[in-house]
C-alpha positions in Angstrom: 129.4 86.5 92.1 128.9 84.9 95.4 131.3 87.1 97.5 129.5 90.1 95.8 125.9 88.8 96.6 127.3 88.0 100.3 128.5 91.7 100.5 125.2 93.2 99.3 123.3 91.0 101.8 125.5 92.3 104.7 125.2 95.8 103.3 121.3 95.3 103.2 121.3 94.0 106.8 123.4 96.6 108.2 121.2 99.3 106.7 117.9 97.5 108.0 119.4 97.3 111.4 120.5 101.0 111.4 116.9 101.9 110.6 115.4 99.6 113.5 118.0 100.7 115.7 117.2 104.3 115.1 113.7 104.2 115.2 112.0 105.2 118.5 111.3 103.2 121.5 107.7 103.1 120.4 106.9 99.3 120.5 104.2 99.6 118.0 106.0 102.0 115.6 109.1 99.4 115.6 107.1 96.4 115.1 105.4 98.1 111.7 108.9 99.1 110.5 110.3 95.6 110.9 106.9 94.2 109.4 107.5 96.6 106.4 111.0 95.7 105.9 110.3 91.9 105.9 107.2 92.0 103.6 109.2 94.3 100.8 112.2 92.1 101.1 110.5 88.9 100.8 107.8 90.2 98.9 105.0 88.9 100.7 101.4 90.0 101.1 100.5 88.2 104.4 102.8 88.5 107.7 102.2 88.5 111.4 104.4 89.4 114.6 103.4 87.9 117.7 105.1 88.6 121.1 105.3 86.3 124.0 102.8 86.8 126.8 103.1 84.3 129.6 103.5 80.6 128.1 102.0 81.7 124.4 102.3 84.0 121.6 99.9 87.0 121.3 99.3 88.8 118.0 100.8 92.3 118.2 100.9 93.4 114.3 99.1 91.7 111.4 99.0 92.8 107.7 96.8 90.7 105.2 95.2 88.4 107.7 92.1 90.2 108.6 91.0 87.3 111.0 93.6 88.3 113.1 93.6 91.1 115.7 95.7 92.3 118.1 95.9 90.3 121.2 94.9 86.8 119.6 96.8 84.0 120.4 98.8 82.5 117.7 100.9 79.1 117.4 102.2 77.1 114.5 99.2 75.2 113.5 96.8 78.3 113.5 99.1 80.2 111.3 99.4 77.2 108.8 95.7 77.3 108.7 95.8 81.2 108.0 98.2 80.7 105.1 101.2 81.7 107.1 103.2 78.6 106.7 106.6 79.8 107.6 107.6 81.0 111.0 110.7 82.5 112.2 111.7 83.0 116.0 112.6 86.3 117.1 115.7 86.0 119.3 116.9 82.8 120.8 114.6 79.8 119.5 114.7 78.0 122.6 113.0 80.9 124.5 112.1 83.2 121.7 110.9 87.0 122.3 108.2 86.5 119.8 107.6 85.0 116.3 107.5 86.3 112.4 104.9 84.3 110.6 104.9 85.1 106.8 103.0 83.6 104.0 104.2 82.5 100.3 106.7 84.7 98.6 105.9 86.2 95.5 109.2 84.8 94.1 108.4 81.3 95.2 110.4 79.2 97.3 112.4 81.3 100.0 116.2 80.9 99.2 118.5 80.1 101.9 120.1 83.3 101.9 116.9 85.0 102.4 116.5 83.0 105.4 119.9 83.5 106.8 119.3 87.1 106.0 116.0 87.2 108.0 116.9 85.4 110.8 120.1 87.9 111.2 117.9 90.7 111.0 115.2 89.1 113.6 118.2 88.5 115.9 119.4 91.9 115.6 115.5 93.2 116.3 115.2 91.2 119.2 117.3 93.1 121.5 115.9 96.3 120.1 112.4 95.0 120.7 113.3 93.8 124.2 114.5 97.4 124.8 111.2 98.9 123.3 109.0 96.4 125.2 110.9 97.2 128.4 110.4 100.9 127.6 106.7 100.4 126.8 106.3 98.3 130.0 108.1 101.3 132.0 105.6 103.9 130.4 102.7 101.7 131.3 103.9 101.3 134.9 104.4 105.0 134.9 100.9 105.8 133.6 99.6 103.3 136.3 101.7 105.1 139.1 100.7 108.7 137.9 97.0 107.1 138.0 97.6 106.2 141.5 99.5 109.2 142.5 96.4 111.3 141.1 94.0 108.9 143.3 96.1 109.7 146.2 95.9 113.4 145.6 92.3 113.3 145.3 91.9 111.3 148.6 94.3 113.8 150.4 92.4 116.7 148.9 88.9 115.2 149.9 90.3 114.5 153.6 91.5 118.0 153.6 88.0 119.2 152.8 86.5 116.9 155.3 88.7 118.0 157.9 87.9 121.9 157.2 84.1 121.3 157.9 81.7 119.9 160.5 78.6 120.1 158.4 77.5 116.7 157.3 75.6 118.3 153.9 79.1 119.9 153.1 80.9 116.2 153.7 78.3 114.9 151.1 78.8 117.6 148.6 82.5 117.0 148.6 82.1 113.5 148.2 79.6 113.4 145.3 81.6 116.2 143.6 84.6 114.2 144.0 83.2 110.8 142.6 80.9 112.4 139.7 83.8 114.7 138.6 86.4 111.7 138.5 84.2 109.5 136.5 82.2 112.1 134.5 78.9 110.9 135.9 75.8 113.0 135.3 73.2 111.0 137.5 74.4 110.4 141.1 72.8 110.5 144.6 73.9 110.1 148.4 71.4 109.5 150.9 71.8 109.0 154.7 69.6 107.9 157.5 71.6 108.2 160.7 69.3 107.8 163.7 68.9 111.0 165.6 70.3 113.2 162.7 68.7 115.0 160.0 68.9 113.1 156.7 70.7 114.0 154.0 69.1 113.5 150.5 71.0 114.7 147.4 69.9 113.1 144.1 70.7 114.2 140.6 69.0 112.0 137.6 68.3 108.9 139.4 65.3 107.3 140.6 66.2 106.0 144.0 64.6 102.5 144.9 63.3 101.3 148.5 65.8 102.7 151.2 65.1 99.2 152.6 67.2 97.4 149.9 70.1 100.0 150.4 70.0 99.6 154.1 70.9 95.8 153.6 74.4 96.8 151.6 77.4 95.9 153.6 80.1 95.0 151.0 82.4 98.0 149.9 80.3 98.6 146.5 77.6 96.5 144.9 76.4 96.7 141.3 73.3 99.1 140.7 71.1 96.2 139.4 71.0 94.5 142.8 69.1 97.3 144.3 67.0 98.1 141.2 69.3 101.0 139.9 69.8 101.2 136.1 72.5 98.8 134.4 76.2 100.4 134.8 75.4 102.0 138.1 77.4 101.3 141.2 76.5 101.8 144.9 78.9 102.3 148.0 77.2 102.0 151.4 78.4 104.7 153.9 79.1 102.4 157.2 79.1 103.5 160.9 80.7 100.9 162.7 78.6 97.6 161.7 75.7 99.9 160.4 74.8 100.9 157.0 73.9 104.7 157.6 73.8 105.7 154.2 74.6 105.0 150.3 76.7 106.9 147.7 75.4 106.1 144.1 77.1 106.8 140.9 75.1 106.2 137.9 76.2 104.8 134.5 79.5 106.3 132.8 79.4 108.3 129.9 79.7 105.8 126.8 78.5 103.0 129.1 82.1 102.5 130.0 82.4 100.2 132.7 83.8 100.8 136.4 87.3 99.0 136.5 88.4 97.0 139.8 90.6 99.9 140.5 87.8 102.6 140.1 85.6 100.6 142.6 88.7 100.3 145.0 89.2 104.0 144.7 85.6 104.8 145.3 85.0 102.7 148.2 88.3 104.3 149.6 86.7 107.8 149.4 83.5 106.7 150.7 85.1 105.2 153.9 86.8 108.5 154.5 83.6 110.4 154.0 81.8 107.6 156.4 84.4 108.6 159.1 84.0 112.3 158.3 80.2 112.0 158.5 80.6 110.3 161.8 82.7 112.9 163.1 80.2 115.6 161.8 77.3 113.9 163.5 79.2 113.4 166.6 80.4 116.8 166.7 76.6 118.1 167.0 76.0 116.1 169.9 79.3 115.8 171.9 82.0 118.0 173.6 83.0 119.4 170.1 80.3 121.7 170.6 81.9 123.1 173.8 85.2 123.2 172.4 84.0 125.3 169.4 82.1 127.5 171.9 85.6 128.2 173.6 87.3 128.8 170.3 84.5 131.3 169.1 84.9 133.3 172.2 88.8 133.4 171.4 88.3 134.4 168.0 85.6 137.0 169.0 88.2 138.5 171.3 90.7 138.5 168.5 88.1 140.0 166.1 87.3 142.7 168.7 91.1 143.8 168.6 90.7 144.4 164.8 88.5 147.2 165.3 89.9 150.5 166.0 90.7 150.8 169.6 90.5 154.7 169.2 89.9 157.2 166.6 92.7 159.5 165.0 92.5 163.3 165.9 92.0 164.5 162.5 91.7 168.6 161.7 88.3 170.1 161.4 86.7 166.5 162.3 85.0 164.4 164.5 84.3 160.6 164.3 83.0 157.6 165.9 82.5 153.8 165.1 80.7 150.9 166.5 79.8 147.3 166.1 77.5 145.1 167.5 77.6 141.6 166.6 74.4 139.4 165.9 76.5 136.4 167.0 79.9 135.6 169.0 81.7 136.2 165.9 80.6 138.8 163.3 80.8 139.3 159.5 80.9 143.3 159.6 84.2 145.1 159.6 84.9 149.1 159.9 88.2 151.1 160.2 89.9 154.3 159.9 93.2 153.9 158.2 96.0 156.9 157.6 97.4 157.0 154.0 101.2 157.0 154.4 102.4 158.7 157.8 99.5 159.4 160.4 98.9 162.9 161.2 96.0 165.6 161.6 96.2 166.6 158.2 97.0 163.1 156.3 94.4 161.9 154.4 92.5 159.0 156.0 90.6 156.1 154.5 87.2 155.4 156.1 85.7 152.0 155.3 82.8 149.8 156.3 82.6 146.2 155.0 79.9 143.6 155.0 81.5 140.0 154.7 79.3 137.3 153.4 78.7 134.6 156.2 79.3 134.6 159.7 81.5 132.8 161.9 85.3 132.2 161.8 85.7 132.3 158.2 84.0 135.7 158.1 86.6 136.9 160.8 89.4 135.3 159.0 88.0 137.4 155.6 87.6 140.5 158.0 91.5 140.0 159.0 92.4 139.6 155.4 90.8 142.9 154.2 92.5 144.7 157.0 96.0 143.5 156.2 95.3 144.2 152.7 94.3 147.7 153.2 97.1 148.5 155.4 99.9 147.1 152.9 98.4 148.8 150.1 98.0 152.3 151.8 101.4 153.1 152.1 101.8 153.7 148.5 98.3 155.0 147.8 97.1 154.0 144.5 94.3 155.7 142.7 91.0 154.7 144.6 89.8 152.7 141.6 93.0 150.6 141.6 93.3 150.4 145.4 89.9 148.5 145.4 90.5 146.5 142.3 94.1 145.4 144.2 91.9 144.4 147.1 89.4 142.5 145.2 92.3 140.7 143.4 93.9 139.6 146.5 90.6 138.6 148.2 89.4 136.6 145.3 92.8 134.8 145.0 92.9 133.8 148.7 89.2 133.2 149.6 86.8 130.2 148.5 84.4 131.2 145.7 81.5 131.6 148.0 83.2 134.2 150.3 83.1 137.9 149.2 82.3 141.3 150.5 80.5 144.4 150.1 82.4 147.5 151.2 82.4 151.4 151.1 85.7 153.0 151.0 86.0 156.8 151.6 89.2 158.6 151.0 88.9 161.8 153.1 91.4 164.9 153.0 91.0 166.6 156.6 92.1 169.8 155.5 89.9 170.3 152.5 86.9 168.0 153.3 87.5 166.5 149.8 86.5 163.0 149.5 86.8 160.2 146.7 85.0 157.0 147.4 84.4 153.5 145.9 80.9 151.8 146.9 81.6 148.1 146.2 77.8 147.0 146.2 77.5 148.2 149.8 74.6 150.3 151.2 74.4 153.8 150.0 76.4 156.3 152.3 74.3 159.1 153.8 75.6 162.7 153.7 73.5 165.2 156.0 74.4 168.5 155.2 74.5 171.5 157.5 71.2 172.8 156.0 69.3 169.7 156.5 69.7 168.3 152.7 70.6 164.6 152.2 72.6 163.0 149.5 73.1 159.3 148.9 76.4 157.8 148.0 75.1 155.0 145.7 77.2 151.8 144.3 80.2 152.2 141.9 81.0 148.8 141.4 80.2 145.2 142.4 81.1 143.2 145.7 84.6 142.7 146.2 86.4 139.2 146.0 83.5 137.9 144.0 85.0 137.9 140.4 88.4 138.3 139.2 89.5 141.3 137.5 86.8 143.7 138.0 87.0 147.6 137.3 85.7 149.8 139.8 84.7 153.4 139.3 85.1 156.3 142.0 83.2 159.3 142.7 83.8 162.6 144.5 81.9 164.2 147.4 82.8 167.5 149.6 82.1 167.6 153.5 81.7 171.4 154.4 81.4 172.9 157.6 78.4 171.2 159.5 78.1 168.2 157.4 78.4 164.6 158.4 78.4 161.2 156.6 77.3 157.9 157.8 78.6 154.7 156.7 76.9 151.6 157.8 76.3 148.1 157.3 72.8 146.4 156.0 72.1 145.1 159.7 71.1 148.7 160.4 68.3 149.3 157.7 67.3 146.0 157.9 66.7 145.5 161.2 63.4 143.8 162.3 60.8 144.4 164.6 58.7 141.6 165.8 56.0 142.0 162.7 59.3 141.6 160.6 59.1 145.3 159.3 62.8 146.9 158.4 63.9 150.0 160.2 64.8 151.4 156.8 66.8 154.4 155.6 64.1 157.0 156.2 64.3 156.2 159.9 68.1 156.4 159.6 68.0 159.8 158.2 65.4 160.9 160.7 67.6 159.9 163.4 70.7 161.8 161.8 68.6 164.9 161.7 67.5 164.6 165.2 71.1 164.5 166.4 72.9 166.5 163.8 74.2 169.0 166.3 75.5 166.4 168.8 78.8 164.7 168.6 79.4 161.4 166.5 79.3 159.3 169.7 76.1 160.7 170.7 74.6 160.2 167.3 75.5 156.5 167.2 74.1 156.3 170.9 70.8 157.5 169.5 71.0 155.4 166.5 71.4 152.2 168.6 68.6 153.2 171.1 65.9 153.9 168.3 67.0 150.4 166.5 66.3 148.6 170.0 63.3 150.7 170.6 62.1 149.7 167.0 63.0 146.0 167.4 60.8 145.8 170.6 62.6 142.7 171.5 62.8 140.9 168.1 66.3 139.1 168.3 69.0 140.9 166.2 69.4 138.8 163.0 72.3 140.5 161.3 75.3 142.6 162.6 75.1 146.4 163.2 78.0 148.6 162.2 78.1 152.3 162.0 80.8 154.7 161.4 80.1 158.7 161.7 82.5 161.1 160.3 81.3 165.0 161.1 82.9 168.1 159.5 83.1 170.9 162.6 81.4 174.0 162.2 83.8 176.7 161.9 83.4 180.3 163.1 
């Protein structure tokens, strides 16, 4: 009987070991499996597994002992008081990996063979638990490493954003978007008071305390209560050298979750970078950076002028002229005449005028992007709706969300005079017929590059002998005089009628002269761009 019993014990031990070894490396799941096996084998209602942490044992899993929570310390005396008189070592008794404390068995006294079985099982479980614990530690380390990587990426993205702007307001906006987005903070603020610079004040949902208390901050961060802010807030001083020149404030987190030490370190690192970026931006306004920018603008202006047509194509039955006058050194308007496929006097050509949002280098880059996109697409001309839709998609994918363009695209057949156009949120083109009648070619879609996956309608028109069409940017009708009156479309049409029999170059000369006379010395506030296509009169 003894040999049969020992064999059954050995078989049970092997089966239990297989179940433990076959379970996942999830430490919590492994401990639950072990505790169920022990409690079922011994018929006990109370049991606890504690794992070594430092010099003591910490509860990892408890059943039937509601007084114990995960992480509570456990020793022999405490276990006995809780009705857990029997304690077994998990692993080497001299240096146990953990302990198993069990209550009284339903069968009464625990027999020696049950103790032997349990000690053997715990010995086997020790190595499995050790592997699971190591695996769990690796996962925790990976999570910490992943968090650090994410923080580093956020820091690098922010630094790139800072490097791309010389506007202090944009630096402040980037900083607060990053901080509030990372911690899901709904209430936040940033204030600056740099001497000789315009103050920045962006406040959302907070009542800002006396700035004098904020000016005294010198540590990398401070609790909000220290300066009269709500509990759970944190303040990061913005420093310029030894002087506090501002403060970034984050209100309480959702659920009143506290800011951890690594959160505060991360936040102070971002604010330190922002402090440098703000100093650079402020310095840029007052030093040689401005002169350097002027040189770069002059170069960019020269490059931009090369993007406009250097000469107009010679097309059958057609004359044309285009002109651009920028309000600043670098403008945001674009016009072009591009052949469809191989150029030639009877080849269809695309006439276009675009008005890019904003001014400066960013607008000139978008202008170059539009030109390159059109040239690439016109080798195999898709339908006009699809052509503009593809331009829209490429611009949306390659430009910031606040950059877009209005555009008028006119596909012209020199042989027949047939035209097809798409007006993407642009000014109405004007057709002046040979008999003096006027037609306006209105919008058929929204601006390009503003939203993805937009559809554009096209419409048709025909230029007959003696007809002309004018494409133009909003700087023409919106030209101001000293009384802030606009030039308007009626004056444009009047100018066209006055010069309808003249060549396109002379028509443009007259239009620019009339605009300047109307402005009467008022500064030009927007780019002025015009493109005239005239159908020759035939005998």
